[in-house]
Structure formats: structure tokens, C-alpha cells
C-alpha positions in Angstrom: 0.0 0.0 0.0 1.3 3.5 -0.9 1.8 6.0 1.9 -0.2 8.4 -0.4 -3.3 6.2 -0.5 -6.4 7.1 1.6 -7.1 10.2 3.7 -4.1 12.4 4.3 -5.2 14.4 7.4 -2.8 12.4 9.6 0.1 14.1 7.9 -1.2 17.6 8.5 0.7 19.9 10.9 -2.3 22.0 11.6 -5.1 21.4 14.1 -8.7 22.1 15.0 -8.0 24.9 17.6 -10.1 27.4 15.5 -13.1 25.1 15.7 -12.7 24.8 19.5 -12.7 28.6 19.7 -15.7 28.9 17.4 -17.5 26.5 19.7 -16.9 28.8 22.7 -17.9 32.1 20.9 -21.3 33.6 20.6 -22.6 34.3 17.1 -21.9 37.8 15.7 -23.5 39.9 13.1 -22.0 41.0 9.8 -21.7 40.3 6.1 -21.3 37.0 4.4 -18.3 36.8 2.1 -18.3 34.8 -1.2 -15.0 34.1 -3.0 -14.6 32.3 -6.3 -11.7 29.8 -6.8 -12.5 28.9 -10.4 -14.5 26.0 -11.9 -17.2 25.3 -9.4 -15.2 26.1 -6.2 -16.4 28.8 -3.8 -15.3 29.8 -0.3 -18.1 31.2 2.0 -17.0 33.1 5.0 -19.6 33.4 7.8 -19.9 36.5 9.9 -18.0 34.6 12.7 -15.1 34.1 10.3 -15.8 30.4 9.9 -14.9 29.3 6.3 -16.5 26.7 4.0 -15.0 25.6 0.7 -17.5 24.1 -1.8 -16.4 21.8 -4.7 -12.6 22.1 -4.9 -11.3 20.6 -8.2 -8.5 18.4 -9.5 -7.5 16.8 -12.7 -8.9 13.4 -13.7 -6.9 10.8 -11.7 -6.4 8.6 -14.8 -4.2 11.3 -16.3 -6.0 10.9 -19.6 -7.7 14.3 -19.8 -6.4 17.2 -17.8 -8.9 20.0 -17.4 -6.7 22.3 -15.3 -3.1 23.4 -15.5 -2.6 21.8 -12.1 -4.6 20.4 -9.2 -6.4 22.8 -6.8 -3.9 24.8 -4.7 -3.6 23.5 -1.1 -6.0 25.7 0.8 -6.8 26.1 4.5 -10.5 26.3 5.4 -12.6 25.2 8.4 -15.1 23.0 6.5 -14.8 21.4 3.0 -17.9 20.2 1.1 -18.3 18.3 -2.2 -21.5 18.0 -4.1 -20.6 14.9 -6.1 -17.9 12.4 -7.0 -16.6 14.0 -10.2 -12.9 15.1 -10.3 -13.9 18.8 -11.0 -15.9 18.9 -7.7 -14.4 16.4 -5.2 -10.8 17.4 -4.4 -11.4 17.5 -0.6 -7.8 16.1 -0.3 -6.6 19.5 -1.4 -8.0 21.2 1.7 -6.4 21.6 5.1 -9.8 21.4 6.9 -11.1 20.4 10.3 -14.4 19.0 8.8 -15.0 17.3 5.4 -18.5 16.8 4.2 -18.4 14.6 1.1 -21.8 14.4 -0.6 -23.7 15.5 2.5 -27.2 14.3 2.8 -29.0 15.8 5.8 -28.0 18.8 8.0 -24.8 19.8 9.6 -24.8 22.8 12.1 -21.9 24.5 13.8 -21.3 28.0 15.2 -23.3 30.4 13.0 -23.6 28.0 10.0 -26.2 25.5 8.8 -25.3 23.3 5.9 -28.0 21.1 4.3 -27.5 18.4 1.6 -30.4 17.4 -0.6 -29.9 14.2 -2.6 -30.8 14.2 -6.3 -29.2 13.3 -9.6 -26.6 14.8 -11.9 -27.7 16.5 -15.2 -27.5 14.0 -18.1 -29.6 15.7 -20.8 -27.1 16.8 -23.5 -29.8 18.2 -25.9 -28.1 21.6 -26.0 -24.5 20.6 -25.4 -21.8 21.5 -27.9 -20.0 18.3 -27.2 -21.7 14.9 -26.6 -20.5 14.0 -23.1 -22.4 10.7 -23.4 -19.9 9.7 -26.1 -17.0 11.0 -24.1 -18.2 9.1 -21.0 -18.4 6.0 -23.1 -14.8 6.5 -24.4 -13.4 6.9 -20.9 -15.1 3.8 -19.3 -18.8 3.9 -20.0 -20.3 4.3 -16.5 -24.1 4.2 -16.5 -25.3 7.9 -16.5 -29.1 7.7 -16.5 -31.1 7.6 -13.3 -32.3 5.9 -11.3 -29.7 3.1 -11.8 -26.7 5.5 -12.5 -23.2 5.0 -11.2 -22.4 6.8 -7.9 -20.6 9.7 -9.6 -23.8 10.6 -11.4 -25.6 11.3 -8.2 -25.5 14.9 -6.9 -26.2 16.6 -3.6 -27.6 20.1 -3.7 -25.8 22.1 -0.9 -27.6 24.9 0.9 -25.5 27.1 3.3 -27.3 29.4 5.7 -25.4 32.0 7.7 -25.7 35.7 8.6 -29.3 35.8 7.5 -28.3 34.8 3.9 -29.1 31.5 2.2 -26.8 30.2 -0.6 -27.6 27.2 -2.8 -24.8 25.4 -4.7 -26.5 23.6 -7.5 -23.4 21.4 -8.2 -24.2 19.7 -11.5 -27.8 18.8 -10.7 -30.4 18.2 -13.2 -32.9 20.9 -14.0 -36.0 18.7 -13.8 -35.7 17.5 -10.2 -38.7 15.8 -8.6 -41.1 18.1 -6.8 -40.0 16.8 -3.4 -36.5 18.2 -4.1 -37.9 21.6 -4.9 -39.9 21.6 -1.6 -36.8 20.7 0.4 -34.8 23.6 -1.2 -37.0 26.3 0.3 -36.1 30.1 0.0 -32.8 30.9 -1.6 -31.0 34.3 -1.7 -28.0 33.4 -3.8 -27.9 30.6 -6.4 -24.5 29.3 -7.6 -25.3 27.6 -10.9 -23.2 25.9 -13.7 -23.4 27.9 -16.9 -21.0 28.1 -19.9 -21.5 28.7 -23.6 -20.8 25.1 -24.5 -23.9 24.3 -22.4 -21.9 21.5 -20.9 -24.0 20.7 -17.8 -27.3 22.2 -18.7 -28.6 24.0 -21.8 -29.4 27.7 -21.3 -33.2 27.1 -21.3 -32.7 24.6 -18.5 -30.6 27.1 -16.6 -33.5 29.6 -16.9 -36.0 27.1 -15.7 -33.9 26.6 -12.5 -33.5 30.3 -11.9 -37.2 30.9 -12.4 -38.1 28.1 -10.0 -35.6 29.0 -7.3 -36.2 32.8 -7.7 -33.0 34.0 -6.0 -32.0 37.6 -5.4 -28.5 36.8 -6.9 -27.3 34.3 -9.5 -23.6 33.5 -9.7 -22.5 31.4 -12.7 -19.7 28.9 -12.4 -18.3 25.8 -14.2 -17.0 28.0 -17.1 -13.6 28.5 -18.9 -11.1 30.8 -17.2 -8.0 31.3 -19.4 -5.3 30.8 -16.8 -6.8 28.1 -14.7 -8.9 25.9 -17.0 -7.3 24.3 -20.2 -9.0 24.5 -23.6 -9.1 20.7 -23.8 -11.7 20.7 -21.0 -14.2 21.7 -23.8 -15.6 24.4 -21.4 -16.3 27.8 -22.9 -16.7 31.3 -21.4 -20.1 32.5 -20.3 -20.2 35.6 -22.6 -23.2 34.6 -24.7 -25.4 33.7 -21.7 -24.5 36.9 -19.9 -25.7 38.9 -22.9 -29.2 37.5 -22.4 -29.4 38.5 -18.7 -31.2 41.8 -18.0 -29.1 42.7 -14.8 -25.5 41.8 -14.6 -22.8 43.1 -12.2 -19.3 42.3 -13.4 -17.3 42.0 -10.1 -13.9 43.7 -9.8 -12.3 41.0 -7.6 -12.6 37.4 -6.6 -14.5 38.1 -3.4 -17.7 40.0 -2.7 -19.9 40.3 0.4 -23.7 40.1 1.0 -26.0 41.1 3.8 -29.8 40.6 3.9 -30.5 44.3 3.7 -28.3 44.9 0.7 -29.6 42.1 -1.6 -31.0 43.4 -4.9 -34.8 43.7 -5.2 -34.8 41.9 -8.6 -32.8 38.8 -9.6 -29.3 40.0 -10.6 -26.3 38.1 -12.0 -23.0 38.6 -10.2 -20.1 37.5 -12.5 -16.6 36.9 -11.2 -15.1 36.6 -14.6 -11.5 35.4 -14.6 -10.9 36.6 -11.0 -10.0 33.8 -8.7 -9.2 34.0 -5.0 -5.7 32.5 -5.1 -2.3 33.6 -6.5 -2.4 32.0 -9.9 1.2 32.9 -10.8 2.5 31.4 -7.6 0.4 28.3 -8.3 1.9 27.9 -11.8 5.4 28.5 -10.5 5.0 25.9 -7.7 4.1 23.4 -10.4 7.0 24.3 -12.6 5.2 26.5 -15.1 6.4 30.0 -15.6 3.9 32.1 -17.6 4.1 35.6 -19.1 1.4 38.0 -20.2 -2.0 36.9 -21.4 
């Protein structure tokens, strides 16, 4: 057995002292911060300072099809969460975290944070997709995609994070036509993190609009799209430019992190777009992996 097999927390030099301190501290008020780490990865910072990383990514372990220039940068957070067992969402091993919630079903509560996992299924309808991922899936091993008898990696858990009076729903790669019982469990949502790109890789644009209409969030944040210095062209992902042009209210954010509070949420659904901003030092990440890059 390799020393690198299995969980690696036993090798970490950090500890859970922060969590012990959070356990002793009364909740405080303040904004909720949202930071984008590329692909479908987001860090949520609660008013208390507790941090949650959703869907860190890595390259396909087989080495046959690299999506990213390198694996997710090692990042310290308090809680790590993965929506489903696909390489572009499940790199919990790249987090130095006290708690890991892999495909959470049910509710986890700690300090000023409540995290709920709602089980459903991954999107598999490629009607609008530029590239036929059913064919690609078949080429790389042919797992069964279609529910209800799909392989494990084609399950998905919707993740809802509630903190600071704000509710955030990470759609993962969920299907747009979930059963009614799933919609009932979702409840009110302020901020929807949803996969959108112009290749319509996960869901077609009409499907995305169906989800937005049904969830009725105050803010929509696209993810799972191509970013030039993090995601490689061979991923088949595209930017999100065409979809953004169809949206009536778009705020192009000037950095990789923004903040929300209940009283400052927009009255009408608005898209907040992080663009190519990511919340880690991309040049240092490349250099640490032996790649020196110049200008764009």
C-alpha cells in the first residue's frame, strides 16, 4: 500500500483549535463573504469568520484528460464540502480542513452556519451541449449515467448554506428537472450558484433559466465555465459571454471576493459575475508546479 493512499489528514501539521474557539464564541452579526476559486469552487466566510469551501477541483486521476493546468492549490479552510464524486468537484484532499462533508445528505450545524445536503441526480440531458458527453463518457469507461440506476458519480447533492441571514444554494451539476420533493426541500434561496457556460456542458441555457425561475433567487452566480489561466482548452468548457448577454441585470465584479447582507440584496434577480478573477495567487500556483507564464 502506498503512503499516499487514503485520507491524508494524519500528515497535517495544523489542528482544530479554530473550531474549538468557534464552539466557545457567541454568534456575531456582519456580512457573508463569497469568494470564487475557479471552476465550481467557492469559499463562503460566515460573519463569525468560519470558512466553508465548496467543490474544490482536481485533474482526472487517470491522467488521460487534464482540465486544469494543475490540481487545486492546497488551501486552509474550516469546512470542506463536495456536491458529487466527479474530479472537478471532489478534491477534498486539497483542503487543510477540520471538517470534510463529502456528498452531504441531511443537515450539519456548527457555530453560525447551517449546511443542508439534498440528494438528487446529476444532469445528463445533452440536448443543447456543444460536445456529446455521453460519447466522451463511453470512451473513458462507460459508466451508467441515466437515473435511477446510474453509477455513484452521477448522483448529486444540492448544498444549501445558511449563515448571517443569507441562504446560498450550490447547484453542483444537478439536473434541471428534479422531482417536486427536491424543490420543496430547497426552500427560500437568496444566492444561487449555478453551472453555466457557452458550451452548455452541464445544462442547456433554457434549463438554466428554468432553474433560476423556479428558485427565484436575489442573486445568480455562474460557475463551471472556462477561465483562461486556470482551465485548459481541452476541458471543452467555454466562457459564459453569450449567456450573460441574455441577462437583464449583470454586475461584473472587480475582484474574486464579494460580500452580501440581507438588507443589501437586490430587489430583482441580478447576476454577479466573477469573470476570470480567482481567490488564489495564480502565478505562484503555476510557479509551484514548474510552469512560468508571461502576459496573457
